[in-house]
Structure formats: C-alpha cells, structure tokens
C-alpha positions as CSV (number, residue, x, y, z in Angstrom):
1,M,17.1,6.9,-17.0
2,A,13.7,5.3,-18.1
3,R,12.8,6.3,-21.5
4,T,11.8,4.9,-24.9
5,M,14.4,3.6,-27.1
6,A,13.6,2.7,-30.8
7,S,14.1,-0.6,-32.2
8,S,17.5,0.4,-33.6
9,P,20.2,0.5,-31.1
10,S,21.5,3.8,-32.4
11,A,18.0,5.4,-32.9
12,D,19.1,8.6,-31.0
13,E,21.9,9.3,-33.3
14,Q,20.0,8.1,-36.7
15,V,19.6,10.9,-39.2
16,T,16.1,11.0,-40.5
17,S,15.2,11.6,-44.0
18,K,11.7,13.1,-43.1
19,R,11.8,16.7,-43.2
20,H,8.9,19.2,-42.7
21,K,8.1,21.7,-45.4
22,G,7.1,25.2,-45.8
23,L,5.6,26.9,-42.6
24,W,5.7,23.7,-40.8
25,A,9.4,23.7,-41.2
26,L,9.4,26.8,-39.2
27,Y,6.9,25.6,-36.7
28,Y,8.9,22.5,-35.8
29,H,12.2,24.1,-35.9
30,P,13.8,23.5,-32.5
31,L,14.6,27.1,-32.1
32,F,11.1,28.2,-32.7
33,Q,9.9,25.6,-30.2
34,I,12.3,27.1,-27.7
35,C,11.1,30.5,-28.4
36,M,7.5,29.2,-27.7
37,L,8.8,27.6,-24.5
38,G,10.5,31.1,-23.6
39,F,7.0,32.8,-24.0
40,V,5.5,30.3,-21.7
41,C,8.0,31.3,-19.1
42,F,7.7,34.9,-20.1
43,M,3.9,34.9,-19.1
44,C,4.3,32.9,-16.0
45,P,7.6,32.9,-14.1
46,G,8.3,36.1,-16.0
47,M,5.5,37.9,-14.2
48,F,6.4,36.1,-10.9
49,N,9.9,37.6,-11.2
50,A,8.6,40.9,-12.0
51,L,6.5,40.7,-8.8
52,T,9.1,39.3,-6.6
53,G,11.8,41.6,-8.0
54,L,9.9,44.7,-6.5
55,G,10.8,43.2,-3.1
56,G,7.9,42.0,-0.7
57,G,5.8,41.4,-3.6
58,G,5.2,45.0,-4.1
59,Q,3.9,45.5,-0.6
60,V,5.1,47.9,2.3
61,D,5.3,44.8,4.7
62,A,7.6,42.1,3.1
63,R,6.7,39.6,5.7
64,T,3.8,38.0,3.9
65,A,5.8,37.7,0.8
66,S,8.7,36.1,2.8
67,N,6.4,33.6,4.3
68,A,4.6,32.8,0.9
69,N,8.2,32.2,-0.7
70,T,9.1,30.0,2.1
71,A,6.0,27.9,1.6
72,L,6.6,28.1,-2.1
73,Y,10.3,27.0,-2.2
74,S,9.7,24.2,0.5
75,T,7.0,22.5,-1.7
76,F,9.1,23.4,-4.8
77,A,12.2,21.6,-3.2
78,F,10.2,18.4,-2.2
79,F,8.2,17.9,-5.5
80,S,11.1,18.8,-7.8
81,F,13.1,15.6,-6.6
82,F,10.2,13.5,-8.2
83,S,9.1,16.2,-10.9
84,G,11.3,14.5,-13.6
85,S,9.4,11.2,-13.1
86,I,6.1,12.9,-13.5
87,N,7.3,14.8,-16.5
88,N,8.3,11.5,-18.1
89,V,5.1,9.9,-17.5
90,L,2.7,12.6,-18.3
91,G,5.0,14.2,-21.0
92,P,6.4,17.8,-21.2
93,R,3.3,19.6,-22.8
94,T,0.9,18.5,-20.0
95,T,3.5,18.9,-17.4
96,L,4.0,22.4,-18.7
97,T,0.2,23.2,-18.7
98,F,-0.3,22.1,-15.1
99,G,2.9,24.0,-14.1
100,T,1.4,27.3,-15.5
101,L,-1.7,27.3,-13.4
102,G,-0.2,27.9,-10.1
103,Y,1.4,31.3,-11.2
104,A,-2.0,32.8,-12.1
105,L,-3.2,31.6,-8.5
106,F,-0.3,33.2,-6.8
107,I,-0.5,36.5,-8.6
108,G,-4.2,36.6,-7.8
109,S,-3.5,36.0,-4.2
110,F,-1.5,39.2,-4.1
111,L,-4.3,41.1,-5.7
112,T,-6.6,39.8,-2.9
113,D,-4.0,40.9,-0.3
114,N,-4.0,44.3,-1.8
115,I,-7.8,44.5,-1.5
116,H,-8.0,42.6,1.9
117,P,-4.7,43.4,3.6
118,T,-5.8,42.2,7.1
119,T,-7.2,39.0,6.2
120,A,-5.6,37.5,2.9
121,G,-2.2,36.8,4.3
122,P,-2.8,32.9,4.9
123,F,-4.4,32.6,1.4
124,V,-1.1,34.3,-0.2
125,V,0.9,31.6,1.8
126,A,-1.4,28.8,0.7
127,A,-1.0,30.0,-2.9
128,G,2.7,30.0,-2.5
129,A,2.7,26.4,-1.4
130,V,0.5,25.3,-4.4
131,L,2.8,27.3,-6.7
132,G,5.8,25.3,-5.4
133,L,4.3,22.2,-6.7
134,C,3.4,23.7,-10.1
135,A,6.8,25.5,-10.5
136,A,8.3,22.1,-10.0
137,L,6.4,20.6,-12.9
138,L,7.0,23.7,-15.2
139,W,10.7,23.9,-14.6
140,T,11.3,20.2,-15.0
141,A,9.5,20.0,-18.3
142,Q,11.2,23.4,-19.4
143,G,14.9,21.7,-18.7
144,S,14.2,18.5,-20.5
145,L,13.0,20.5,-23.7
146,V,15.8,23.4,-23.7
147,L,18.5,20.9,-23.2
148,S,17.3,18.0,-25.5
149,Y,16.1,19.9,-28.7
150,P,19.5,21.6,-29.5
151,T,22.6,19.8,-31.0
152,E,25.6,19.7,-28.7
153,A,27.2,22.6,-30.5
154,E,24.0,24.8,-30.1
155,K,23.2,24.2,-26.3
156,G,24.7,27.6,-25.1
157,K,22.8,29.5,-27.7
158,Y,19.5,27.9,-27.1
159,I,19.7,28.3,-23.4
160,G,20.7,31.9,-24.0
161,V,17.9,32.5,-26.3
162,F,15.3,30.9,-23.9
163,W,16.7,32.7,-20.9
164,A,16.5,36.2,-22.8
165,I,12.8,35.6,-23.7
166,F,12.0,34.3,-20.3
167,N,13.6,37.3,-18.7
168,L,11.8,39.7,-21.0
169,G,8.8,38.8,-19.1
170,G,10.3,40.3,-16.1
171,V,11.3,43.3,-18.0
172,V,7.7,43.9,-19.3
173,G,6.3,43.1,-15.8
174,A,8.6,45.6,-14.3
175,A,7.9,48.2,-16.9
176,V,4.2,47.9,-16.4
177,S,5.1,48.3,-12.7
178,L,7.3,51.3,-13.3
179,G,4.6,53.2,-15.4
180,Q,1.9,52.4,-12.9
181,N,3.8,53.5,-9.9
182,F,6.1,56.2,-11.2
183,N,4.2,59.0,-9.4
184,S,2.8,56.9,-6.5
185,E,3.7,57.9,-3.0
186,A,2.1,54.8,-1.3
187,N,5.3,52.8,-1.4
188,Q,3.5,49.9,-2.7
189,V,2.0,48.7,-6.0
190,G,-1.8,49.4,-7.0
191,N,-4.5,46.8,-8.1
192,G,-3.9,47.8,-11.7
193,T,-0.3,46.1,-11.5
194,Y,-1.5,43.0,-10.2
195,I,-4.6,42.7,-12.6
196,G,-2.1,43.4,-15.6
197,F,0.3,40.8,-14.3
198,L,-2.7,38.2,-13.9
199,I,-3.9,38.8,-17.3
200,L,-0.5,38.1,-19.0
201,T,-0.1,34.9,-16.8
202,L,-3.5,33.6,-17.9
203,I,-2.3,33.9,-21.4
204,G,0.7,31.9,-20.8
205,V,-1.4,29.0,-19.4
206,A,-2.8,28.5,-23.0
207,I,0.6,28.4,-24.7
208,P,1.7,24.9,-24.0
209,G,-1.3,23.5,-25.9
210,L,0.0,25.2,-29.1
211,M,3.5,23.7,-28.9
212,A,4.7,20.9,-31.1
213,D,4.7,17.1,-30.1
214,P,8.1,16.2,-29.0
215,K,7.8,12.9,-31.0
216,K,7.9,14.9,-34.3
217,M,10.9,17.1,-33.4
218,I,14.2,16.8,-35.5
219,R,17.3,18.7,-34.6
220,T,19.1,21.0,-37.1
221,D,21.7,18.2,-37.8
222,G,18.8,15.9,-38.8
223,T,18.8,13.6,-35.6
224,K,15.5,12.9,-34.1
225,V,14.9,14.0,-30.5
226,E,14.3,11.1,-28.2
227,T,10.6,10.4,-27.5
228,Y,9.0,9.7,-24.2
229,R,7.6,6.3,-23.5
230,H,5.2,7.2,-20.7
231,P,6.4,4.3,-18.4
232,S,4.9,2.9,-15.0
233,W,5.4,5.1,-12.0
234,K,7.2,2.1,-10.4
235,T,9.7,2.2,-13.3
236,E,10.1,5.7,-13.2
237,I,11.0,5.9,-9.5
238,Y,13.5,3.2,-10.1
239,G,15.0,5.0,-12.9
240,L,15.3,8.2,-10.7
241,W,17.5,6.3,-8.4
242,L,19.4,4.6,-11.2
243,A,20.2,7.9,-13.0
244,L,21.8,9.3,-9.8
245,R,23.6,6.0,-8.9
246,T,25.1,5.7,-12.4
247,D,26.1,9.3,-12.9
248,L,27.4,10.6,-9.5
249,M,29.2,13.5,-11.0
250,I,25.9,15.5,-11.0
251,V,26.1,15.5,-7.2
252,M,29.3,17.9,-7.5
253,L,26.9,20.5,-9.1
254,F,24.4,20.2,-6.0
255,P,26.3,23.1,-4.1
256,M,26.1,25.4,-7.2
257,F,22.4,24.4,-7.6
258,Y,21.8,25.2,-3.9
259,A,23.2,28.7,-4.4
260,S,21.4,29.4,-7.5
261,N,18.3,31.3,-6.0
262,Y,19.8,31.9,-2.7
263,F,21.0,35.5,-3.5
264,Y,17.6,36.6,-4.7
265,T,16.4,37.2,-0.9
266,W,19.3,39.7,-0.3
267,Q,19.0,41.3,-3.7
268,F,15.2,41.8,-3.7
269,N,14.1,42.1,0.0
270,D,17.3,43.1,1.8
271,Y,18.6,45.7,-0.7
272,N,15.7,46.7,-3.2
273,A,12.9,46.9,-0.7
274,A,15.0,47.9,2.0
275,L,16.6,50.8,0.7
276,F,14.4,52.4,-2.2
277,D,11.0,53.8,-2.5
278,I,8.3,52.3,-4.9
279,R,9.5,54.3,-8.1
280,A,13.2,53.3,-7.5
281,R,12.2,49.7,-6.7
282,S,10.2,49.5,-10.0
283,L,13.3,50.9,-12.0
284,N,15.6,48.8,-10.3
285,N,13.6,45.8,-11.0
286,F,13.2,46.9,-14.7
287,V,17.0,47.2,-15.2
288,Y,17.8,44.0,-13.3
289,W,15.6,41.8,-15.7
290,L,16.8,43.7,-18.7
291,S,20.5,43.1,-17.8
292,Q,19.6,39.2,-17.4
293,I,18.8,39.2,-21.3
294,A,22.4,40.6,-22.0
295,G,24.0,38.3,-19.4
296,S,22.5,35.0,-20.8
297,L,23.1,35.8,-24.4
298,A,26.7,37.0,-23.8
299,I,28.0,33.8,-21.9
300,G,25.7,31.5,-24.0
301,T,26.9,32.5,-27.3
302,L,30.4,34.4,-26.6
303,V,31.8,31.8,-24.3
304,L,29.8,28.5,-23.8
305,D,29.4,28.0,-27.7
306,Q,32.6,28.9,-28.9
307,A,33.2,25.9,-31.3
308,R,36.9,26.8,-31.9
309,F,37.6,25.8,-28.5
310,S,37.1,22.3,-26.7
311,R,34.0,21.9,-24.7
312,R,36.0,21.5,-21.4
313,A,38.0,24.7,-22.3
314,R,34.7,26.5,-22.7
315,A,33.4,25.1,-19.4
316,Y,36.6,26.4,-17.6
317,A,35.9,29.8,-19.3
318,G,32.4,29.9,-18.1
319,W,33.5,28.9,-14.7
320,T,36.1,31.6,-14.5
321,T,33.5,34.2,-15.7
322,L,31.5,33.3,-13.0
323,L,34.1,33.4,-10.3
324,V,35.1,37.0,-11.3
325,M,31.4,38.0,-11.2
326,V,31.0,36.6,-7.8
327,F,33.7,38.8,-6.2
328,I,32.6,41.9,-8.4
329,V,29.0,41.8,-7.2
330,N,29.6,40.8,-3.6
331,V,32.5,43.3,-2.9
332,W,30.2,46.0,-4.3
333,G,27.4,44.8,-2.3
334,Y,29.4,44.6,0.8
335,Y,30.4,48.4,0.4
336,Y,26.8,49.2,0.7
337,Q,25.4,46.5,3.1
338,K,28.1,47.6,5.8
339,T,26.3,51.0,5.9
340,Y,22.8,49.8,7.1
341,T,20.9,47.2,9.1
342,R,17.3,46.1,9.8
343,E,17.1,48.4,12.7
344,S,18.4,51.3,10.9
345,V,16.2,50.8,7.9
346,A,13.1,50.5,10.3
347,L,13.8,54.0,11.3
348,L,13.9,55.4,7.9
349,T,11.1,58.2,7.2
350,R,12.1,58.4,3.6
351,K,13.9,56.0,1.4
352,M,16.1,56.3,-1.6
353,D,14.7,57.9,-4.7
354,I,15.9,57.8,-8.3
355,Y,16.7,61.6,-8.1
356,D,18.6,61.2,-5.0
357,R,22.3,61.5,-4.8
358,G,24.2,58.2,-4.9
359,Y,21.3,56.4,-6.7
360,V,23.4,55.8,-9.9
361,G,25.8,53.6,-8.2
362,H,23.1,51.7,-6.5
363,V,21.4,50.9,-9.7
364,W,24.4,49.8,-11.3
365,L,24.8,47.2,-8.6
366,M,21.4,45.8,-9.5
367,I,22.5,45.6,-13.2
368,F,25.6,43.7,-12.2
369,C,23.4,41.4,-10.1
370,G,21.1,40.7,-13.0
371,L,24.0,39.9,-15.3
372,F,25.5,37.5,-12.6
373,D,22.4,35.6,-12.0
374,A,21.7,35.1,-15.8
375,M,25.3,34.0,-16.3
376,W,25.0,31.6,-13.3
377,Q,21.7,29.9,-14.4
378,T,22.8,29.5,-18.1
379,T,26.0,28.0,-17.0
380,A,24.4,25.6,-14.7
381,Y,21.9,24.5,-17.5
382,W,24.9,24.1,-19.8
383,L,26.9,21.9,-17.5
384,M,23.7,19.5,-17.2
385,G,23.4,19.6,-21.0
386,A,27.0,18.5,-21.3
387,M,26.4,15.5,-19.4
388,S,23.5,14.0,-21.5
389,N,21.3,14.6,-24.7
390,D,18.5,12.3,-23.5
391,P,15.3,14.3,-22.5
392,S,14.2,11.8,-19.8
393,K,17.5,11.8,-18.1
394,L,17.8,15.6,-18.3
395,A,14.3,15.9,-17.0
396,V,15.6,14.1,-13.8
397,F,18.8,16.4,-13.6
398,T,16.6,19.4,-13.9
399,G,14.3,18.1,-11.1
400,F,17.4,17.6,-9.0
401,Y,18.4,21.2,-9.8
402,K,15.2,22.8,-9.1
403,S,14.8,20.6,-5.7
404,I,18.1,21.6,-4.4
405,Q,17.8,25.1,-5.7
406,S,14.5,25.7,-3.8
407,A,15.6,24.2,-0.6
408,G,18.2,26.8,-0.4
409,A,15.6,29.5,-1.3
410,A,13.1,28.3,1.3
411,G,15.8,28.4,3.9
412,V,16.9,31.8,3.1
413,W,13.4,33.3,2.8
414,R,12.4,32.0,6.2
415,A,15.6,33.5,7.6
416,D,14.5,36.8,6.2
417,A,11.1,36.5,7.5
418,V,12.1,35.9,11.0
419,G,14.5,38.9,10.9
420,I,18.1,37.5,10.6
421,P,20.5,40.4,10.1
422,Y,20.9,41.6,6.7
423,M,24.7,41.1,6.8
424,N,24.4,37.5,7.8
425,I,22.2,36.8,4.7
426,F,24.6,38.6,2.5
427,L,27.7,37.0,3.8
428,S,25.9,33.6,3.5
429,S,25.1,34.2,-0.1
430,W,28.7,35.1,-0.9
431,C,30.3,32.1,0.6
432,L,27.7,29.9,-1.0
433,T,28.3,31.0,-4.3
434,A,32.1,30.9,-4.1
435,A,31.7,27.2,-2.7
436,G,29.4,26.2,-5.4
437,L,32.0,26.9,-7.9
438,L,34.8,25.1,-6.0
439,F,32.7,22.0,-6.0
440,A,32.0,22.3,-9.8
441,L,35.5,22.6,-10.8
442,P,36.2,18.8,-10.4
443,M,33.0,17.8,-12.2
444,I,34.1,20.1,-15.2
445,Y,37.6,18.2,-15.3
446,L,36.2,14.6,-14.8
447,R,32.8,14.7,-16.7
448,V,32.8,17.3,-19.5
449,K,33.9,15.9,-22.6
450,N,33.9,17.0,-26.3
451,H,31.0,14.7,-27.2
452,T,28.4,12.8,-25.0
453,E,28.7,9.3,-26.0
454,L,25.7,7.0,-26.1
455,K,26.9,4.6,-23.5
456,E,27.3,7.6,-21.2
457,E,23.8,9.3,-21.7
458,A,21.9,6.0,-21.8
459,L,22.7,5.0,-18.4
460,A,19.4,3.5,-17.7
461,H,16.9,3.1,-20.5
462,M,13.5,1.5,-21.3
463,A,13.5,-1.6,-23.0
464,E,10.4,-2.3,-25.2
465,T,9.0,-4.2,-22.4
466,G,9.0,-1.1,-20.4
467,E,11.7,-2.3,-17.8
468,A,14.4,-0.2,-16.5
469,C,17.8,-1.6,-17.0
470,D,21.4,-0.5,-16.3
471,P,23.7,-0.8,-19.1
472,K,26.6,-1.4,-16.8
473,K,24.9,-4.6,-15.9
474,E,23.5,-5.5,-19.3
475,G,26.5,-5.1,-21.3
476,G,25.7,-1.7,-22.8
477,V,23.1,-0.5,-25.0
C-alpha cells in the first residue's frame, strides 16, 4: 500500500529514543489518543446510533428513515471503496473532521422533519446521501488509527476501549431520549431530543482538531507509528488495487463485512419500532447500546488479547464465540418473529409497553443483540489488525470493510422501505451472519500468524520518489 517509508529499511520496527515527558506523555499516549477518537465517535456516530436505534429515526412512520438510510448506505458503500486513498492523501485528522460534518446535517434534517412532517422528507433523504460520503471518511480514518496505534499484543484492548467509548454515545443519546419521552403518548420523539443530539454532534466536529499529529505518535513498546506521505492521487489509486491484489485473503472477510450492519434493520425497525411504544423503544435502545460496551470489552480483553494463547488460537476462540452468539440471538429472535407480520403490526392499536407482561423477555433479546453486534464488529476489526500494522494499508482495508458493510445495509434498508416481509429480512440476516463466519474460517487458518512480518505488511510501499512498488516484484523492502 502506498505510504511513506523512512530512510532505514526497518523504520517501522525501529525503537525510538525520543519520549514525551510530563503531561505531554499522557497526551501522546496511544490509548489516550484512542480515547479521544472514541469521543469523536461518541458525539457523532454515537448520536446517529441512538437515533437509529429508536426505529424509524424516532418517527411514527419509518419509511422516511428507511429511505434516508438507503441513500446513506448507498453513498457510504461507493465512497468507502476509495476513502482509504482519500485518507492517505489528506491525513486522518482532516479526514475525520470532514467526516463529522455529515452527522450534524443528518440529525438536523430529522429536527426539520419533526417541524415540517409533510414537506421535509426529501431533505432527510438528501442529508442521508451526504452523510454516506462523510461516514466513509470518518470510519476509514478511525480504522487506520485504531489499528495502527496499538502494538500487536494490545489491539483487542484498544479496539474494545474505542468501541466502549463510542457506544457510550449511543447510551447517553438513548438516555436523553428515554428521559424526554418517558411519559410521552405521541409514539415519536419531541424536538428537544433532536436538539440535544444536534448540540452533542456539533461538539464532536471540533474534537479531531485537538488530536495529536500521527507523525509524533510512539507506541507503548517504543516503536514509531508509520507516517503518511500524502502521495499523489494516481499513486494512491494504484496502491488501492495493489493492496487488494497482493493480500487476497482480505476477500475471505468480505461476507463477514457484508453482514456486519445488515441485522440492524430487523433489530431496530422490524422488532423495536414494530412492537413497542416510544417509552419501550427508548429503554430498549438504552440497554442495547449499554450492552455493546460490555460486549466489546469482554471479547477484546478476555478472548482476543489473551497473550498466553497463540494469536491464531485467539482468532478461533473469537470465531467460536460469534458462532454461538449467532444461534442464540437468532433462535431467540425467531421465537418472537413468528408471532407477528407487517400486516398484523399495522392493525395494532396499542404497542407493548415496559410494564406489559412479556416485556422482560423481549428486552433481554435486545441486550443480547447488542452484545452480539459489539462482538462481531470488534472481531472484524481485530482480524484486519492481525493482517497488518501499516496505517495506510489498514485505511484501505477499513475502506473495503465499510464499503461492503454499507452495500449490505443499503440493500436491506431498501427492502424494509418497500415492505418486504419481516420474516424474510430476519432469515436473510441469520443466513448471512452464519455464512460470513464460514468464509472467515479459512482466512484465520491461512493468514493469522503470531506476528505480522514486515514483508507481509509492506506489500506495496512508497519509495522516496513517491512511486508505488510491489515488494514481490522488487525483491522485498
């Protein structure tokens, strides 16, 4: 992948003697920077998640939200494929800043829709399309940083910490919604909820400018993080192709990527919004994102970073955990899904409330859905991190991840918008998650090793002239 290489051939493994002192040591500590990155996503994607988790964006009619999500994930899928190259040219801090802007626009569009419900629908859909581009930038920059700042032994912990802080945004947003709507009988959120989300999102726009320059970052083992060269667009596009061609094992993760946001549509629109009133939806949303914190930290620290086992053994343990969760969540969900359809939900005059009999079992399913989602995303990131330590290459991998993830999401949100039966969406989600794990298994066996060798992670690099070259053709790095 196109990137800067220092003059020494082993610059990425070289231990530096320059250490930051005092408060600067805390500021430049990789985990502190990952926490700052987490708060960027706390304020922006976290508020988006809180809104989406309500089902229908908090509205009575979920069709506008479904159409907006279709537009969002369509542009997300397209631009994510190239966003790794954009990140490598602009740098991660600038890319993050541009990425945050779309979240404020999107949440503002729902406030507009709440005020002008009969005319603002096209604006919401257009805002979703803009957010797709911005989200592609944000998540690619996020992936390159969260996977390149930790040492190989710390990647599970760092991903887990990031995911916990990020999902704390969903928890706070859901708590705001729950407090605002606890006594509401309108079955949709009020303007105050959207205004609160918008303020928090605007704060998130400012945080990337306060983060450290990646060029000055030093890992906890003393090695410097690779720096970005900001190459030409031509070189970066060529490097995009070269990264895929020289590390084809990433293709084995594509089905796992495709499924990784697919199940949201059933969880949020076809279960939470379909069955529950706004108070129950808000509480379900709160416990869903709260459980994500536990899920990401549990699999990251207790499974994927257990140093006494080989990295491949930990990968198998993570894979097995996900397989068990796939069948727990979906067998449980099928038990409820077989009791209702779109047609039966349309005839409901009253939806399930938190005080109704049977609610406890339903809310526990939401908790397990949250655990499963966090474990799935954390493991996907960890597997990509096991393939490379190079931030430029990881930016491309993250772009692939988000592109394919968003393609799946765009399709299923559109299916929901046109009224495909709930059961069809549910069963397709179950099949895709199971298939994603089956395809990932050979990649774990063939590609995950105890240490990422320089010759494996530097599959294509930037020479000092800025030309991309393939080590397989040039005789190594």
